[in-house]
Every structure is written in structure tokens, then in C-alpha cells.
N, C-alpha and C positions, 0 to 999 in steps of 0.2 A: 502422697495421699492416693496413689494409684490403686492400692488395694481396696480402699474405701469405695471408689467410684466403680470398681468392677464388681463389688460384692452386694451392692445395695438391692438389685433386682431379685435376689433369692428371698428377701423378706422374711427371714426367721427372726422373731422378736424376743427381746429379753423379758424376764418374768415380771419386772417391776413396772417399767414405764414405757415399754414398747419400742425402744430404740432398736434399729436393725443391728443384728450381730455381725461382727467382722471375723471372729476367730475361725469358724469353719468355712464361711463363704469365700474368704479370700484365697482358699486353697485351690479352687477350681475355677476355670474360666466361666464368665457369666454368659448365658445364652442371650439371643436377641430377645427383646421385651415387646410383647404384644399387650396393648392396653385392653383391659377387660371390657367387653361389650362393643369393641371398635375394630376396624381393620387396620389400625395404625401400628406399624412395627417400627421400633427404634432399634437400629443396628448397634452392635457393640462399638463403643467409642474407644479412643486411644489413650484415655486417662489424662491426668494433669502433667503439665510440663513445669518443673521446678525451675525458677529463675530468681533467686534471692536478690541479685543485683538489680533486677527490675522491681521486685516486690518492695524493697525498702523505699525507693522514691515514690512509689504509689502510695504507701502508707503515709509518707510525709505530705503528699497532696491532700490526703484525707484529713490529716492533722491541721493543715492550713485552713481547710474548710470548716472544721469543727472549732478551731481556735478563733475564727473570724465571724462566725454566723451571728453572733450577738451584736456585732458592730452596727448593722443597719438599724436595729431597734432604738439605738441612741437618737435617731432622727425622727422617730415617731412622736407626734405631738398630741398631747391631751387625750390619749386613749388609755383606757384601763389595761393593766397587764393581761388580764384574761382575754381581752379583745384581740390584741395583736398576737398573742401566743397562739391562740386557737387558729387564727387565720394563717399564720406561718405553718402550723402543724398540718393544715389541709394540703398545702403544697408539699411538705416534707414527708408525710406519712401516708398520704392517699394518692395524690396526683403523680408526683414524680416516680414512685416505685413502679406504677403501672406503665407510665409512658416510656421510661427508659428500658424496662424489661421487655415490653412489647416491641420496641424498635430494635433491640440488640439481641434478643434471644428467639428461639424457635418454639412455636406451639404453646405459648405461655398458659392459656386456659386449660389445654389438654394435659400439660405437665402437672399443674396443681391439681386438677381433678383426678389424676392417677394416684395421688398420695394416699396412703392408709390414714385412717382417722388419727392413729397415735402420733404420726409425724406432724400433722396439721395442728392437732390439739396442743402438743408440748411446744412447738414453735410459737403458737399463739399465746400460751400461758406465760412462757418466759418472756415474750414480747410485752405482755401485759405488765409483768413485774418490772421489766426494764422501763416501761412507761412511767412508773413512779420515779425512777432515776432521772429520766428526761425532764419530767415535770419539775422536780426539785432542783435540777441543774439550773434552770432559769432563775429559781428563787436564790440559788447560791450566788449567781452573778449579781443578783439584785442586792444582796446584803453584804457581800465581801469584795465584789469587783472581779474583773477578769482574771487578774494574776493570782491573788490569794485563793479565791474561790476555786479556780481550776486546779490549783496545786493540791489542796486538801481533798477535794472530791475525787480526782483522778488517781491520787495515791492509793486510796482504798480500792478504787475500781481496777487498777493495774494488778494489784495482788490477787484479788479474788478472780477476776476475769481470765488471768493468764494461767494460774496454777490449778484452779479447781477442776477443769475438765480432765487433765491428765492424772490428777489425784483421784478423781471419781472413778477412772478406769480401773484402779486397783480394786475397787469395790464391786464393780460390774464390768467385765471385760468386753461385754457386747456394746458398750457406749461407743458411738462412732468417732473415736479419736485414735489416730494411727498408733500411738505408743502411750504407755502409762509413764508416770513420773520416774519410776525406777528404771524402766527401759530407756528412757531418755538419758538419765544420769549414767547408764552403764557404758555409753560410748564417749569418746573424746569430743566428737562434734556436739553431742548432747550437753556435755559439761560446759563447753564453750558458750552454748546458747543460754543455759541456766545462769551462767556468770553474767551474761549481758542483761538478763532479767533482773538479777540482784542489783547491778549497776543502775538500771532504770528506777527501781524502787528507791535506791539510795538517793539518786538525783532529784526525784520528786520530793523526798523528805527534806532535802536541803533547801529547795526552792520554797517549800511550805514554811520552813523555819524562818527563812528570810522575810516571808510575808508576816509571820507572827511578830518578828522583831520590829519590822516597820510599824505595825499596829501599836506597839508599846511606845515607840518613839514620837509619833505624830500627835498633835493636839487634836481634840475632838472636831473643832471647826474645820481643820484642814482635811480630816477624813471625810467629812460631810461635802466638802467642796468637790473632792475627787469622785465619791460614791455617795449619791444623794441619800440613799437609805441604809447606810452603813450600820451594821449591827453584828458585832463579833460573836457573841454567845449564840444568837439565833442562827447566824451564818454558818458557824462551825457545826452546829447540831444538824442542820439541813444538809451541809456538805458531806458529812460522814454517811448519813443515810442515803444520800444521792449516790455516793461512790459504791456502796455495797450493792444497791438495787441495779445500778447501771451495769454491774458485772453480769447481770442476767442476759444482756445482749450477746455476750460471748457463748453463754449456755444455749441461747436460742439458735445461734448459728450452728452449733454442734447438733442440736436436735433437728435442724433443717437440712442436714447434709444429704438426705435422700432426694430432696427436692432438686438440689444442684446436680446430683448424679443423673437423675431422670432428664433434666434439661441438657446435660452433656450428651447423653445417648440420643436425644432428640436432634442432635446436630448443632447445638449451640457452641460457639467458639469457647474453649476453656477459660479465656480471660473474662467472659461475661457470665459464666455459668453460675456465679453467686448471686446474680441479680434477682432471680425468682424467689430466692429465700427471703429477700427483703419484703416482698409483697406481703407474705403471711406474717412475718415478724412484725412489720410496722403496723399491720392492722391492730395488733395487741397494744402497741404503744399509743396509737391513736385513741383507742378505747378508753384507756386510762385518763388521758388528757382531755378528751371530749367530756367525760363525766365531771371531772373537777372544774373544768372551765364553765360548763353549764350551771354547776352549783354556784359559782362566783357570779356569773352573769345574772342569775336569778336573785341572789342575795344582794348584789350591788345595783341591780336594775340598770346594768350597763349596756344591754343589747342594742339600744337605739344608737349607740356610738358607730355601729356599722353603717348608719345612714347619714349621720351628721357628727361633727366634732363639737363637743361642748365649748362655747365661747367663740366658735368659728375656727376656720383653718382649712388647709388643703387635704380634703378627704382622699383624693386619688394618691397623693404622696404617701400617706400612711398605708394605703393598700399596696402600693408598689414596694415600699420598704419592707413591709411584712412579708411579701411574696419573695423578695430577694433573700431575706433571712431564712425563710423555709427552704428554698432551693439550695442555698449554700449549705444549710444543715444536712440536706439529703446527700449532697456530694461527698460528705465524709463517709457515708455508708457505701456510696458508689465506688470510691477509690479504695475503701477498705477491703471489700469483697474481691476487687481486682488484685490487690496486693497479696491477699491470702492465698490465691490460687498459685502464686509464684514462690511461695515460701517452702514448698515441699512438705516433708513430714514434720517440719518444725513450724507449721502454721500456727501452733498454739502461742508462739512468741510474737505473732502478729499483733496481739492485743498490747503488749508492752511497747512495741514500737509505736503504735498508734497513740497510746497514752503520752509517751514521751514527746512526740512531735506536737501534740495539742498543747502540752504544758509550754513548750518553747514559743509557739506562736501566740498563745494567750498572754504569756509574759511580755512578749514584745508589744502586743497591743496595749497592755497595761502601761508600758512606757510611753507609747504614743499619746495615751489619754492622761498622762501625768499622775497615775495612781501611786507611783514611787516617788514623786517629787517631795523634796524635803527630807528624804531618808538619809541616814548616815552612810559613810563609806563601808562600814561592816555589812550593812544590809546588801549593798551592791555586790560585795564579795560573795555573800551567800548566793545571791541570784546567779552571778556569773559561774560560780563553782557548780551549782546545781544544773544549769543549762549545759555546762561542759560535760558533766556526767551523763546527761541524757543524750547528748550527741554521741558520746563514746559508746554508750549502751547499744544504740542502734547499729553502730559499726560492728561491735562484738556479736550481736545477735545475727547480723547479716553474714558475718564470717562463719559462725557456727552453722547456719543453714546452708550456706555455700559449700562448706566442707562436707556436709552430709550428702549434698546433691552430687558431689564429686566422688562419693564412695568412701569418705573419711570413716575409719573404723575405730575400735576401741584403743 
């Protein structure tokens, strides 16, 4: 991604949505950047350092956080869903992005203020759309449980989020993605990475099929014991919508590339340079969830639950558990942006690795909470095979990215 980070300051914009163009800008060195109306000069940075062997574990840490964030909610007592969801979102989408980015990056307010309106607008809009995915992700867990819900939702999300940015580059070469899907497929390293993406999608499908088979085998009362509000039809509908909309997170990160570039040039360590992107992106996600939760709070008259628990209970415990859930959810984004900086020109595959790791950890949590209890041996074979494919996919994607970083040619 070195070309991307060197070219952003030229700020020549595409005709349609205002993404910074890479085709002409990457050919010449970028000058030092002086922020308009200030005396601040950002010296030219050294670009990104690709390290897929570090990127893969970072993505798995993000997957662990994402696959685990819903667990603390199970301890929340007698609060309506919109109450604890919004409270967790305040930590995940507002507080943590600013705190982490302020502590670990340079000149955060100045970097954001330096962005053109197009960059901020499209990052926010895609974040807004992703917010619908985040919102319905919680509903997916509510109706399908951790294992099945995660498998279906993230299957759709992996396909759209991974492949759409490089496909879109075919239509507009100025989109800030290092290579189009055809350019990726033209090299041996690219074909290895795409094969890993295909394995990831296949693994997600196998895990989801195992979940569907489990649903057919278990009696209704046993489903309800494992998942209190289990509803297959409603859950699958929400999960598909969630997966498609959640892919907008990947698009938002692409639109926000200039923010990371400016932060890098301000002196931020490359490992943390993706954190300022999350500040703007998660504003969008918070907006969507805030509006929906406010509607529910008004409709259900549940706002008083922030001050007391109906029927009595430990109010502080609910606050702490919701805060832990929100912070844990933010950590998936934190580790994701770190991992993406280490994946080199095949950062697009980061999305597949992230989705695969979430599936694995969510499935393991499903086992801990006995969501699979009573299933036949065939169901466990599906789950084991799917998780094996997901593990293999991350190794293949890592091998492709590493091969590219080492100069692997066609």
C-alpha cells in the first residue's frame, strides 16, 4: 500500500464520489504537506511495512474480540435490549475510538480537520450503512444464537466486503485500492490469496449448513433453552441483511484511506495509522444505532431503566457488563486496522481473515453455552470441517500476502 500513502496529498479526485486518485499520483514522490491555514508541515513518511506473518495474528485477535463481545450481555439482568445495546455503543463507537486514537496517534484533531469533505462524507455514509449491519448483528445473535447467527451473517459479509473494493476499481481506477481484481488475479501471489478467500467462503458456508442441520434436528423446547428468543425465519432474514450491510465497513475503510495517510505523514507509527479512520467511520455507525434505540426507548418507555432495574437488581453490574461488551467490540476494529497495515498490497484479504476468525471463536462460544447440545454427529462433522477450512483459509491468505511481500511474481 506504499503507493497509496505517498499519493494521497496530491488530492486529485474522481468524477463520481471524490475518492483520491492513485493512477497518476503514485508516479511521482509526494511533497511535504502543509495544512491549509496553519503552520503545520507533515514531512513525507516512509510508507507501510508489510508483515503478513504479524497481520494474521492481529486479525485473529480482532476476531476473538468480535466473537466474544456479546458474551457479557448474557449477564445483563432485566434491561431491555435497546438499553444495554446503546450503552455498549457509547463505549464502542464514541469513547474508545477517540481515546485510543488520541493516545496512539499524532495530531488527531488536526489530521481529521485536514480531510476534504468528500473523504469525511463517504467515510461517514458508509459507516452509517454499516451501522444497520451492526444493529441487526445484535438482533441476529438474539434470534439465532452466536454460532448459527454469526455463520450466516458473516458469510454474506465476507463475500461482499472482500471482493467488492477490488471489483469496483475496475469501474473507477481512482478508488484507493492498490489493485483491481484482475490485477490481483494476474500474479501467482494474487491467485494464492484469492484461493484463500474462496476457502474462507466455503468454510463459512459449511459452518452455516451445520447450523441449519442442527436447527432441523432439535425439538423446539431445546432450541428455546439454548436461545431464549430463537426464531429461524426472522433470524435468517435479519442475518442476510446484516451481512450485506456490514460489508460497508470495508468500503468505509477504503474511503477513509486518506485519513490514515495524513496521520502517517503526521508522524504516527504505521501500526496505529488506521485508528483515526475509525473515529469518523464509527460516528456513522453510532448515528444509526442511536436513532433506532431512541425510537425503541420511546416506544417501550424503557428509558427509566438507566436509573433503576424493573423488579430490582444490581444496576452497577449492568453498566459494567454493557461497558465491557462495548469495549470488547471496539477491540475488533482496533486489531483489524493494525492487521490491515501488515498485509501489504493484499490488505483486501484482511476482511476474509477477520470474518473467518470471528466464525471460529463464535462457534467455540456457542459450544460453551451449549447451543450445539443434542446435535447429531453429522452436525459436529459439519462444524469441524467448516472450522478446519477457515483455519486453512487464513494460512493460504497469509502465504499469498507474504509471497507478494517477498516479491513473488506471476
